C-alpha positions in Angstrom: 0.0 0.0 0.0 1.3 3.5 -0.9 2.0 5.8 2.0 -0.6 8.7 1.8 2.2 11.1 2.5 4.4 9.8 -0.4 5.6 12.5 -2.7 4.2 10.9 -5.9 2.7 13.0 -8.7 -0.9 13.3 -9.7 -1.7 11.9 -13.2 -2.3 15.4 -14.5 -0.1 18.4 -13.5 -0.1 22.0 -14.6 2.9 24.1 -15.7 3.5 26.8 -18.3 -0.3 27.4 -18.4 -0.7 23.9 -19.8 -2.0 20.6 -18.4 0.5 17.8 -18.7 0.0 14.0 -18.5 2.8 12.4 -16.5 3.9 9.4 -18.7 6.8 8.1 -16.6 8.6 9.0 -13.4 11.8 8.0 -11.7 13.1 8.5 -8.2 16.1 10.8 -7.6 18.5 9.1 -5.2 18.9 11.2 -2.0 16.0 13.5 -2.8 12.8 11.8 -1.5 10.6 14.8 -2.3 11.6 14.9 -6.0 11.1 12.7 -9.1 12.4 13.0 -12.6 9.5 13.0 -15.0 8.5 12.6 -18.7 5.3 14.3 -19.7 3.1 15.0 -22.8 0.6 17.7 -23.3 -2.7 16.4 -21.9 -5.6 15.6 -24.2 -9.0 14.7 -22.8 -10.3 11.4 -24.2 -12.9 13.2 -26.4 -10.1 15.1 -28.0 -7.7 12.2 -28.5 -9.0 11.0 -31.8 -11.6 8.4 -32.9 -9.6 5.2 -32.4 -11.0 2.8 -29.9 -9.6 -0.1 -27.9 -11.0 -2.8 -25.6 -8.3 -1.9 -23.1 -9.4 0.9 -20.8 -7.5 4.1 -21.5 -5.7 2.6 -24.5 -7.1 5.1 -27.0 -5.9 8.3 -25.3 -2.6 6.8 -24.4 -2.0 5.7 -28.0 -2.7 9.2 -29.2 -0.3 10.6 -26.5 2.5 8.3 -27.8 2.5 10.4 -31.0 3.1 13.6 -29.2 6.4 15.1 -28.2 7.8 14.2 -24.8 9.0 16.9 -22.4 11.1 16.2 -19.3 11.9 17.8 -16.0 11.3 17.3 -12.4 8.4 17.0 -10.0 8.7 18.2 -6.4 6.4 18.8 -3.5 6.4 21.4 -0.8 4.8 20.6 2.6 3.1 23.6 4.3 2.2 23.7 8.0 -1.5 23.2 8.5 -2.2 22.3 4.8 -4.1 19.0 4.2 -1.9 18.2 1.2 1.5 19.3 0.0 1.7 21.6 -3.0 2.8 20.0 -6.3 5.3 21.6 -8.7 6.3 20.6 -12.2 9.4 22.2 -13.5 10.1 21.4 -17.2 13.2 21.9 -19.3 12.6 24.1 -22.4 11.3 22.0 -25.3 13.9 19.7 -26.9 16.5 20.5 -24.2 18.1 18.8 -21.2 21.1 20.4 -19.3 22.7 16.9 -19.1 22.0 16.2 -22.8 23.5 19.2 -24.7 23.2 17.4 -28.1 19.4 17.1 -27.8 18.5 20.5 -29.2 20.3 19.9 -32.5 19.3 16.2 -32.7 15.6 17.2 -32.3 15.5 19.6 -35.2 12.9 18.5 -37.6 12.1 15.4 -35.5 9.9 14.3 -32.6 11.2 13.4 -29.1 9.5 10.1 -28.4 11.3 9.2 -25.2 13.2 11.4 -22.6 14.6 10.2 -19.3 16.0 13.3 -17.8 19.8 13.5 -17.7 20.2 10.0 -19.1 18.8 9.4 -22.5 16.4 10.8 -25.2 15.2 9.3 -28.4 14.2 11.4 -31.4 12.3 10.0 -34.4 12.7 11.6 -37.9 10.4 10.8 -40.8 11.0 11.8 -44.4 8.3 10.2 -46.5 8.8 6.4 -46.1 12.3 6.9 -44.5 12.3 6.7 -40.7 15.3 7.0 -38.4 15.8 7.1 -34.6 18.5 9.1 -32.9 19.6 8.2 -29.4 20.9 11.2 -27.4 23.2 10.5 -24.4 25.4 12.7 -22.1 28.6 13.9 -23.8 31.1 11.1 -24.3 28.7 8.3 -23.6 27.9 7.2 -27.1 31.0 5.0 -27.1 29.4 2.7 -24.5 26.3 2.3 -26.7 28.4 1.5 -29.7 30.4 -1.0 -27.8 27.2 -2.7 -26.7 26.0 -2.7 -30.3 29.1 -4.6 -31.3 28.5 -7.2 -28.6 24.9 -7.5 -29.8 26.1 -9.0 -33.1 25.9 -12.3 -31.2 22.2 -12.0 -32.0 22.6 -11.0 -35.7 21.3 -13.6 -38.2 18.6 -15.1 -36.0 17.4 -11.6 -35.4 17.5 -8.4 -37.5 19.3 -5.7 -35.6 19.3 -1.9 -35.8 21.6 -0.6 -38.5 23.8 2.3 -37.5 23.8 5.3 -39.9 25.9 7.8 -38.1 27.3 8.7 -34.7 29.4 11.1 -32.7 30.4 11.2 -29.0 26.9 11.7 -27.7 24.4 10.6 -30.4 23.8 7.5 -32.5 21.3 7.3 -35.4 19.7 4.1 -36.6 17.6 3.1 -39.5 14.1 2.1 -38.4 13.4 -1.7 -38.5 10.4 -3.1 -40.3 8.0 -4.9 -37.9 5.3 -4.5 -35.3 6.2 -4.6 -31.6 5.2 -7.7 -29.7 4.1 -5.4 -26.9 0.9 -4.5 -28.7 -1.1 -7.6 -29.8 -3.6 -5.6 -31.7 -0.8 -4.7 -34.2 0.0 -8.3 -34.8 -3.4 -9.8 -35.1 -4.8 -12.9 -33.4 -3.8 -15.3 -36.1 -0.2 -14.2 -36.3 0.3 -13.8 -32.6 1.6 -17.3 -31.9 3.7 -17.4 -35.1 5.4 -14.1 -34.2 6.3 -15.3 -30.7 7.3 -18.7 -31.8 9.7 -17.4 -34.4 11.1 -14.8 -32.0 11.8 -17.4 -29.4 13.3 -19.7 -32.0 15.6 -16.9 -33.0 16.6 -16.4 -29.3 17.3 -20.1 -29.0 19.5 -20.1 -32.1 21.5 -17.1 -30.8 22.3 -18.5 -27.4 23.6 -21.7 -29.0 26.6 -19.9 -30.5 28.3 -18.2 -27.6 31.6 -17.9 -29.5 30.2 -14.9 -31.3 30.2 -12.9 -28.0 33.6 -11.7 -26.7 34.7 -13.3 -23.4 35.3 -9.8 -22.1 31.5 -8.9 -22.4 29.8 -7.9 -19.2 28.5 -10.8 -17.1 25.1 -10.5 -15.5 25.0 -13.3 -12.9 22.8 -13.8 -9.9 24.8 -11.2 -7.9 24.1 -8.5 -10.5 20.4 -9.3 -10.6 20.3 -9.2 -6.8 21.9 -5.8 -6.7 19.5 -4.5 -9.3 16.5 -5.8 -7.3 17.8 -4.5 -4.0 18.4 -1.0 -5.5 14.8 -0.7 -6.6 13.5 -2.0 -3.3 15.5 0.7 -1.5 14.2 3.4 -3.8 10.6 2.5 -3.4 10.8 1.8 0.4 10.0 5.3 1.6 6.8 5.4 -0.5 5.2 2.2 0.9 3.1 1.4 4.0 4.2 -2.0 5.3 7.5 -1.7 3.4 8.9 -4.5 5.5 6.6 -7.1 3.8 7.9 -6.1 0.4 11.5 -6.1 1.8 10.9 -9.7 3.0 9.7 -10.8 -0.4 12.7 -9.2 -2.1 15.1 -10.9 0.3 13.4 -14.3 -0.4 13.8 -13.7 -4.1 17.4 -12.8 -3.7 18.0 -16.0 -1.8 16.4 -18.0 -4.6 18.6 -16.3 -7.2 21.7 -17.0 -5.1 20.9 -20.7 -5.0 20.8 -21.0 -8.9 23.9 -22.8 -10.3 25.7 -20.6 -12.8 27.6 -23.2 -14.8 26.2 -22.0 -18.1 26.3 -18.4 -19.3 24.9 -17.5 -22.8 24.5 -14.3 -24.9 21.8 -12.2 -23.3 20.0 -9.0 -24.0 20.0 -8.4 -20.2 17.0 -6.1 -20.2 14.7 -8.0 -22.6 11.1 -6.9 -22.7 8.3 -7.8 -25.1 8.5 -4.3 -26.6 12.1 -5.0 -27.6 10.9 -7.7 -30.0 9.6 -6.8 -33.5 8.0 -9.1 -36.0 7.4 -8.9 -39.7 5.7 -11.7 -41.6 8.0 -11.2 -44.5 11.3 -10.5 -42.7 10.9 -12.4 -39.5 11.9 -11.3 -35.9 14.0 -8.2 -35.0 15.6 -7.1 -31.7 16.0 -3.5 -30.5 17.6 -1.7 -27.6 20.4 -4.2 -27.6 23.3 -2.1 -26.3 23.3 -3.9 -22.9 24.1 -7.3 -24.5 26.4 -9.5 -22.5 26.6 -12.9 -20.8 23.9 -14.1 -18.4 22.1 -17.2 -17.2 19.6 -18.1 -19.9 16.7 -17.7 -17.4 17.4 -14.0 -17.2 15.9 -13.1 -20.6 13.2 -15.7 -20.5 12.2 -14.9 -17.0 12.0 -11.2 -17.9 9.6 -12.0 -20.8 7.4 -14.1 -18.5 7.2 -11.2 -16.1 6.3 -8.8 -18.9 3.5 -11.1 -20.0 2.0 -11.2 -16.5 2.4 -7.5 -16.1 0.8 -6.8 -19.5 -2.3 -8.9 -18.6 -2.6 -7.2 -15.1 -2.5 -3.7 -16.6 -5.0 -4.6 -19.3 -2.8 -4.6 -22.4 -3.1 -8.3 -23.1 -6.0 -10.7 -22.6 -5.6 -14.0 -20.8 -5.5 -16.2 -24.0 -2.7 -14.1 -25.5 -0.8 -14.2 -22.3 -1.3 -18.0 -22.1 0.1 -18.5 -25.6 3.3 -16.5 -24.7 3.6 -18.4 -21.4 3.4 -21.8 -23.2 6.0 -20.8 -25.9 8.5 -19.4 -23.3 8.2 -22.5 -21.2 8.8 -24.6 -24.3 11.9 -22.6 -25.2 13.2 -23.0 -21.6 12.7 -26.8 -21.8 14.4 -27.1 -25.2 17.4 -25.1 -23.9 17.8 -26.9 -20.6 16.7 -24.0 -18.4 15.6 -25.5 -15.1 12.2 -24.6 -13.7 13.5 -23.2 -10.5 15.9 -20.9 -12.3 13.1 -19.6 -14.6 10.8 -19.0 -11.6 13.5 -17.2 -9.7 14.4 -14.8 -12.5 10.7 -14.3 -13.3 9.9 -13.4 -9.7 12.8 -11.0 -9.4 11.6 -9.2 -12.6 8.0 -9.0 -11.3 9.2 -7.5 -8.0 11.3 -5.0 -9.8 8.4 -4.0 -12.1 6.2 -3.5 -9.1 8.8 -1.1 -7.7 9.6 0.7 -11.0 6.0 1.5 -11.9 5.0 2.7 -8.5 6.5 6.1 -9.5 4.4 6.4 -12.7 0.9 7.6 -11.8 -0.9 5.9 -14.7 0.4 2.5 -13.6 0.8 3.0 -9.8 -2.4 1.2 -9.0 -1.5 -1.8 -11.2 2.0 -1.8 -9.6 0.4 -1.9 -6.1 -1.8 -4.8 -7.1 1.2 -6.7 -8.5 3.2 -6.0 -5.4 0.3 -7.2 -3.1 -0.1 -10.4 -5.1 3.7 -11.2 -4.9 3.7 -10.5 -1.1 0.7 -12.7 -0.6 2.1 -15.6 -2.7 5.3 -15.4 -0.7 3.3 -15.6 2.5 1.6 -18.8 1.4 4.6 -20.6 0.1 
């Protein structure tokens, strides 16, 4: 349960004489009354277009995804005697970020479609049928992204990968890949859904069977790394929860389960694989994006993460139960074919679910779903 005094933003905030929809938010370490935020100009549902969806709220959010992202910070001020603290939204000027000086030029003629303040922005450019994406990073950080892209060649062949067009020390521009995201089943179609996932998991299986294509010096994401990542998110969300000790106990149990998994076999891994990182084209087959974190990991890391995403997508209303069941079956089949033990798959899936419940606590549109997920995980741990 969220602490009523938690400094979390409302879904709609005002700034610059405009109403803004808070799309994503992130905690700022050491500043419990502040969050980094990504927003879009708010459109009421009746103004968001005529498209419809069976998932509640999907139509306005789909329209919002086509609007430019702004970034900045959310903060609260507590006033003596006031029933509620006052909320403040401070935004960077459009297409700017003090930690991303290259953003202004990169955004010229394009649309900022993602912006995590101080860390990363993505700009989409369209010229007729030609579409490119430019990733903007802090000065000097593009080298890390390019190194990751080279490691990701371990997935090339089974998957289509982004093609680099140009780069400098803080930006990298890629040609758009043909295909629909497996995050949105309505873009795939009911009949192609199983085929798309089956081919994507076959591609993953093929890629992990050729570890010689990944340098031995690539980062290793073992259980210890996953434990640190989970513990970091638990610490960040702790001040915002009532009964935080129950969530802490669930996290510690998940860490113990991860630590007990043998790590005799490491394979090429995306290391942050989500359903939205998989694209599918009936003509061209599967593609993989956001691959710059590629490295070595237990094979249960990527598969467990995909299982967690499928569960989360059903809970938040993006997927229906039959589609989720198809994905569950195919992932479990892939795990069996690749010798991934059931306890390892369960441990990495549970760690990913706990992490998702923490991450999305900070985003007001998904905070209720995150709380429901967290409650179900705590309850299932209690009854084990």
